[in-house]
N, C-alpha and C positions, 0 to 999 in steps of 0.2 A: 430954391425949387420947391414947389408945393408938394407935400407928401400926399400919396393916394390914400383914399379911405381904406381902412383895413379890410373891409368886406370886399371892396373892388380888387385889392391886391390879392386876396385869397382866391378870387375867381380867376384872375389872370394866370396865377401860378398853376391852378388845376388845368386850365386850358392848355398851357404850355406842356405840361406833362403828357396830356392826351395826344397832342400833335407829335411830340417827340416819339412816343410809343408807336404811333401810326407810321411815321417815317421809317423807324427801325424795322417794323414788320414788312414794309413794302420792299426793302432791299435785301431781305433774307430769302434765299432759295435753297430747298433741300435737293442736293445733288446725289444720285446713287453712285456707288463705288465703281460701277461698270455698266455696260450695256444691259438693259433690263431683259431683253429677249434671250441673252446668252448667259444670264446669271441667276436663273430661277433656282430657288432652294429646293433640294431633293431630300426626302427623308430616307431612312435606312433601307426602305423597301423599294427604292428607285422610283417613287412617285412624287409628283409636284403637289404643292398645296392646292386644295380644291378651290375653285372659283377664281384663280389668278387671271385677271383680264389681259395680262401682257402676253399670254401664250397664244400664238397664232395657230389655230387648229389645222390649217392647211399645210403646215411645215411638218409633214409626217416623218421625214427622214431624221429629224432632230427631236422628235416628240419624246420627252423623257417618261411619259406615262405609258408608252407602248412597251410590251415585253421584248426583251432582247435575246437574240440567239447567243447562248453562252460561248459559242465558238467564234463569235464575231470579233473584229478588231477593237482595240481599246478606244480608238478615236470615234466619238459618237457620230461624227459626220459621215463615217464609212460603214456604219452598222445597218443591217437590213432589218426592217420591222417585220416581226412574225405576226400572223393573223390570230385573232381571238374572237370570241363572241359567236352568236348563232350562225352568222354567215361567213365565219372564218376571218373576220377583220374587225378591229376595234373601230369605234366611230371616227377617231382621228385618222387611223391608218387607211380607212376606206376612202377618205377624201384625197384627191390627187391621183387616184387610179381610175382608169376607164376600161370598159370592155372592148378593147381594140388593140391590135398589134402595136407594139412600141409604147403602149401606155398602161399595160396590165401589171406592172410591178416586177416583171422578169422572174428571177429565181426566188419564188416565195416559199418553197418547201422542197423536200427531197423529190427528185424526179420531175421537177417543174422548171421550165425556162420561159423566156418571153415568147418562144415560138412553138413549144411542144409540151405535152404532158405524157410521161412514160407510163404505159400500162402493160400488163403481162397476164398470161393465162396458160395453164397446163391443159392440153386437149388429149383426146383419144383417137388416134388414127389407125390403130391396128389392135389385135387381141380381142378378147371376149366382149368388151364393151363397145367396140367400133360399130357394130351393126345398128346401134341406136344413138351413140354419142358422137360419132365422127361428123355428122352433118352440122353439129352445133356451131362450128367455126364459121359456116356460111351466114348464120343468123347474126353473129358478132360482127363479121367484116362488112355485112350489108350496112349496118348502122355507122360503123367507123368511116367507111368510104363516103357515105352520104354527108356526114358531118364535115369531113376534111375537104370535100369538094366545095362546100359553102364557107370555107375559111376557118373551120375549127370552132373552138369555144373561147370566146374573148381573145381571138387572135392566136390561139395555141392549137396546133393540130394534134390529133390523138395518135401517139406512136405506140402501136400494139404489137407486142412480141408473143408468139405462140410456140409452145414446145410440146411434142408428143411424149407422154410418159407411159403409154400403153395400158393405162388404168392400173399401174403398179404403185402400190402405196409408198414404198420406200423411195423409189425413183421420183415420184411426184413430190414428195416432201423435199428432196434434195433440190429439185428444180425450183421450187418455191423459195427456198433459202438463197439459191443463186440469184434469182430475180431481185430479192430484197437487198442482199448484201453486196452482190457483185454488180448487177445492172442498175441498182439504185432506183427501182421503179417507184412511182408515187402510189399506185394502187393495183390490186388484182381484179380483173374483170371476168365475171361469170364463172370461170374455173369449172368447166364441165367434168373434169376428171375428179370425181368425188372421193376416191380412195386416198389419193395423195393429199387432198385438202384435209381430210379427216386426220391423217397422220401429222399434219402441220398445225392443227387447231391451237395447241398451246403456244407454239411459236408465233402464230399470227397475233394472238392476244398479247403476248409479251412485247412484240415489236410494234404493236398498234398500227398495223397496216390494213387499210380498208379493203374488204373483199365484197364486191357489189354485184348483185344480180344472180345469185347462185341457183342451182337447179333443185334444191330442197330434198335431194335423195336421202340425205342422212340428217338425223335429228340434231347433231352438234351444231349445224349451221344456224339453228334457231336460238341456241343458247349462248352463242359467242357474241359479245358486244361489238365486234369488229367485222361481222358477216351479216349481210342483208339478203335473204333469199326472196325470190319472186314466185316460187312454185309452192303448191301444196306438198307437204312432206309425204314421204312414203307411208309413214305411220298414219297421217290424217286420211290418206286415200284408203288404206286398209280398214280404218274405223268406219268410214262412209260406206264402203263396200259391204262390210259385215252387217251393219245396221239396216241397210237397204234390203239385203237378201233376207234377213230375219223378218222384217216387216212384210215381205212378199211371200213368206213361206206358207205353204198350204198344209204342212205336216209338222206342227210345232207343239207336240204334246210332251210327255215325260222324257222322251228320247230325242228331243229337238236338236241337241248338240251333235247328235250323230248324223244329222243331215248336212253337216258342213265338212269340207275337206280343203286342203291346200297343198300345192306343190311349189316349192320355193328354192331359190339359190342359197345353198348353205355355205358358200365360200365368201361371197361379196356381202358387204354390210347392209346394202339395201334390202337383200333378201332376209337376212337374219332379223333386222329391225322390224320389217314388215310382218314376218311370220309371227313374231312375239306379240306384236300389237293386235294382229288379227285374232289370235287365240284369246288374248285378254278381252277383246271386245265380245267374242262369242261366249266366253265364260261370264262376263258381266250380264249378257242378255239372257243366257240359258241356265246359268248356275253351274256349268260343267266345262272342263277343257274339251278341246277337240279330241276325238278318239285317236289315241296313239301319241298325244302331245309329249314331246321330249324336251325337257328344259335345257338340254345342251344345244338344241337347235342345229344339230349336225346330222341326224339320221333320217332315213325314210322308214317310218313306222306306221303301219296301217293308213289312217287318213291324214296324217301329218307327215308330209314327205319332203325332206330336205335332200337335194341332190347336188352333186358337184358339176360345175360347168366344164365343157370340153371333153367329156367322155365319148369314146367311139360308139357306145351303145347304151341306151337306157331301158333295154328290154326287161331287166330284172326289177328295176325301180318301178317301171310302168305296171308290171305284173303284180307287184306287191300292193301298189296303190289301187289298181282297178279291182283286184280281188276284194279288198276291204271296203271300197266305195260302192261297187256295183253288183258284187256277187254275195254280199252279206246284207241281211235285213236289219234295220231300215236302210234303204239306199241313200246315197248322197243326193241332196236336193240342189246344193250349190257348191261349186269348186272354184277357188281363187288360184290364179297362177301369178307368181312373182319371180319371173325369169327374164333373162335377156333373150332377144329373138332367136338366135341360132340354137340355143339350148331348148327353147320352147318347141321349135319346129322338129328338132330331133326327138324330143320326148313324145310329141303328138304322133309321130310316125311309127312309134313302137307299139302298134296294135291298139291305139286309142279307141275306146268304144264310143261311137257317135250314133246315138239312137234318139229319135224324137222324144221318146218317153223319158229320156234322161235329162231333158232340158226344161223341167218344170220351172225352175228359177234360174237356170243357166250357169254360165261360166263367166267369171270376172277376171279380166286381164289388167294388170297394173300398168303404170305409165310407160315402162320400157317397151311394151308390146304395141304401143300406138304408133305403128309405122305402116306405110303402104306396102313395103316389101314383105312384111310378115303376112299381111292380109292376102296378098297375091299368091305367095308361096304356100300358105297354109291351105288354100282352096276350100273345098266343102267341109273340111274338118273344123274350120273356124266359123262357118256360117252361123250367124245368130249370137256368137259370143260377144259379150259387152266389154269394151275397152274404156278405161277411166282416165280422165285428165283433169287438171286444175285450171285449164285454159279454155278459151273459145277458139276452136279450130275452124278453118275455112271449109265448113261442111253445111250443106243445106242453107237455111235462111241466114245462118251466122256468117256465111261467106260474104254477104252483102252489107254487113255493118261496117261503118267507117274505119274503125281501128283495125279490124280483121282484114278488110280489103286492102288497106294501106300496107299492112304487114306482108300479105301474099304478093302484092304487086312489086314491092321493093325487093323482096327476096328473089322473085323470079327475074327481075332485072339484073340482079347479081349473078344468079345461076338459074338458067331456064329449066334445068332438070331437078332442081331441089324439091324435096318432099316437104311441102309446107304443112302437111298434117302431122309430121313428126313433132311430138310435144316437146322434145328437148331442143330441136332447132328453134321452135317458137319461143321457148324459154330463153335461148341464147339471144335472140332478137330483143325480147322484152327486158332481159337483164342488162344488156348494153344500153338500151334506151333509157332505163332508169338511171344508170350512171351518167349519161350525157345530160339528162334533165337535172340531176342533182348538181352537176358541175355548172350548168347554166344558172341555177339558183344561187350557187355559191358566189359567182361573179369573178372578177379578175384576181382577187387576193386568195389564191388557192392554197389550202393547207389540209393536212389529214384530219386534224381535229375539227376544222371548219366543215369538211365534208361529212364527218360523223354527226355533227350537230344538225346539219341540214337534213340528212337521211333520217335521223331519230325524231324529227318533227315534221315528216313529209307524208303527204297523201298523194297517191298516184293512180289515175284512172286512164289506162291506155285503150280500154275496150277489149284487150286480149284476155282479161280475167275479171273477176270481181274487183271492185275498187280496193286498192292496197293502202295500208298505212302502217308505219313503224313508230315505235316510241322507245325511250330508254328502258331496257329490261324486257321488252316485248317485241321480238322480231317475227312473231307468227302473223305475218300480214295476209297470207293466203291459207285458208283452212277449209276450202270447199272443193268439191270435185263433181264431175258430171259424166254420164255414160253414153257411149255411142255403140250401136251394134254393127258388126261386120256383115256385109251383104254379099253373098257369093252364090250366083245362079249361073251355071255354065262358065262364068268368068267373074272377076271381082267387080262389083257394082257400087262400091263406095260404102259409106257408113250411114246409119240412120240414128238420129238423136233419140235417146230413150228416157233421159231425165234432164231436168235443169240442174243447176248447182245445188248440191246437198251439203250442208255444213257438218263438219266434224263435231260431234257432241262432246268429245273428250280431248281437245287440243292440248298437246304437251304431256299427255299421260301415256302410260304403257311403254316405257323406254327400258330395254333390257340392260342389265348390269354391264358396265364397261363402255356403253355408247354415249 
């Protein structure tokens, strides 16, 4: 046999090696140790390696990137995914859920089921605060009933529980704790009973329970990261009132500060906070405290008169104040009243001097006195007095604006006799509307943290107030107020708008110690 040329043999050998290697590679297959979708590597933090293409993002129930409820079963297939992120759900968890009954994720957080969201509130049905706070429930239930009639929010009806605490601080705090720990509610809505909410402020923050749409009566509501007020605070209203009166004053020389007086509720915190802020504003503007200012905020001294609600007579207090304000020179040019309606009516009836010459700059009534009942019962004593509010009430041209007209019509459909000019009833409607809107933005994956994130990045323009916006660390969404004068000629003739919205020049300032 003829031998091959060495060069040809070398070439054939090389070709053989190449072919052999190719055949070997073609029959080798890398086989994983298990099903790839069920054997993703997870680091010590419970996360999957980033960018793994084998993870199906629609399989949210088994998504190891989603945070896990620590009380959930060990079997991953039985765990419920908790929401995170701005809208209350991670990108993976949000997929697979729909804003509809049976597809909304079911029990996504405390107080949430596939068919309901549990809400609660303390209200005031009797006692000193009932004359202006009791109608608030109508504003709240108006919104709840309208939403539930149309299927709720993402297939979940709003289950609202209300309990009367009579504006009692200790009872109100206990009811709030019962709501959270016993009834396991998801959130608190509006909570018009401000005293109990104040007592529970640390508890609310510790439990991280959202309180949405509050009335702003007390300043702690604006400082708590878990409370979102819709109203102008009592402090802001008194700032606005003082500055406006100062700028309208016709007697503002060296004794300008003596032209101002105030009568306030010395028991309930709205009166104490407001009186302190009003005096601080006058001192900032004139350089002096109001004549008779008492730092204890408890006594009726000359032109700075703190009174106790519920007394059978205010003759002595009225005599002290009137003597200092109107029988001593210089006379008071402007007097602010920070009382609840029944106390105000009783105080006014104790020989209150109403003379045209005493109304150069007038009398300013804070939010609790913006009720039709007060205006009708006060009669000519209150004619021309200015009442302040942080909202657009259904008065004069404002009544025909879309947001205000919708509010008045819906409330009257709920209760034909409701006083839609009551600023706290309007606030209850607005506060509950805010909560509903935030839940709608949150979507089907409802969680407390998710709701907080939505509210803290939310702007809201209902037409019932100036446009509102909240952000982390700043819940002073409403810092403006406007005035309306009571008209009483033979009978009550409504109100006349006296100012547009005036902005608080010192929001968040002038808070008394302990508040």
